[in-house]
matplotlib code that plots the C-alpha trace (Angstrom):
import matplotlib.pyplot as plt

x = [-41.0, -40.4, -40.7, -38.0, -39.4, -36.5, -33.0, -31.6, -28.0, -27.5, -24.3, -24.1, -22.2, -20.8, -20.2, -19.6, -19.3, -21.9, -21.3, -21.8, -25.0, -26.5, -28.6, -30.8, -32.5, -35.6, -36.8, -40.5, -43.2, -45.8, -49.6, -49.0, -46.9, -43.7, -40.5, -39.0, -36.0, -36.4, -33.4, -33.9, -31.3, -31.1, -30.0, -26.4, -24.8, -25.0, -28.8, -31.1, -32.8, -30.1, -31.0, -34.4, -35.4, -34.6, -35.4, -36.9, -36.3, -38.0, -36.7, -38.6, -36.7, -36.7, -35.3, -32.6, -31.6, -31.5, -29.3, -26.9, -26.5, -25.8, -23.2, -21.5, -21.6, -20.1, -17.3, -18.4, -17.7]
y = [20.1, 17.5, 17.5, 15.1, 12.6, 10.2, 9.5, 6.1, 5.3, 3.9, 2.6, 3.3, 1.5, 4.7, 8.1, 11.4, 15.0, 17.3, 20.8, 23.4, 25.4, 28.2, 27.2, 29.6, 28.9, 30.1, 29.5, 29.7, 28.6, 26.3, 26.4, 23.6, 26.0, 24.0, 25.6, 24.4, 25.2, 25.1, 24.7, 25.8, 24.9, 26.6, 25.5, 25.3, 27.5, 24.6, 24.4, 25.9, 28.2, 29.5, 30.6, 28.8, 27.1, 23.4, 21.7, 22.5, 20.4, 21.1, 19.9, 20.0, 20.6, 16.8, 16.0, 18.7, 17.1, 13.7, 15.1, 16.7, 13.3, 11.7, 14.4, 13.6, 9.8, 10.2, 12.4, 15.8, 18.5]
z = [4.8, 7.5, 11.3, 12.5, 15.0, 15.5, 14.4, 13.3, 12.5, 9.0, 7.4, 3.7, 1.0, -0.5, 0.9, -0.9, 0.2, -1.4, -2.6, 0.1, 0.2, 2.2, 5.3, 7.3, 10.5, 12.4, 15.9, 16.6, 19.0, 17.4, 17.9, 20.5, 22.6, 21.9, 20.5, 17.2, 15.0, 11.2, 8.9, 5.3, 2.6, -0.7, -4.2, -5.0, -7.6, -10.1, -9.9, -12.5, -10.1, -7.8, -4.3, -4.3, -1.1, -1.5, 1.8, 5.2, 8.3, 11.6, 15.0, 18.3, 21.5, 22.1, 18.7, 19.2, 22.4, 20.7, 17.9, 20.4, 22.0, 18.6, 17.9, 21.3, 20.8, 17.3, 18.5, 17.2, 19.6]

ax = plt.figure().add_subplot(projection="3d")
ax.plot(x, y, z, "-o")
ax.set_aspect("equal")
plt.show()
C-alpha cells in the first residue's frame, strides 16, 4: 500500500496500454483527522488468482487536488 505524497511527470521510452481491471474506492478519515481516498485494483482475468487485491493507493485531500490540476494541465476533462 502506498500513500501518494507527490506527483512528478516522467517521459517514458515505450508506452503500452494494460488490460483493464476492476478498481474499487473507499473514502475514510484517518487517525490524524484528515480525509483520504483509497483505490484498490484487482488481478486481471489472466492472473493465477483472479479477483485478488493487487495494489492499494491512498491519496490525501492535498494529493487529490494536485492530481486534479495534473489532469487539467494535461487536457483531461
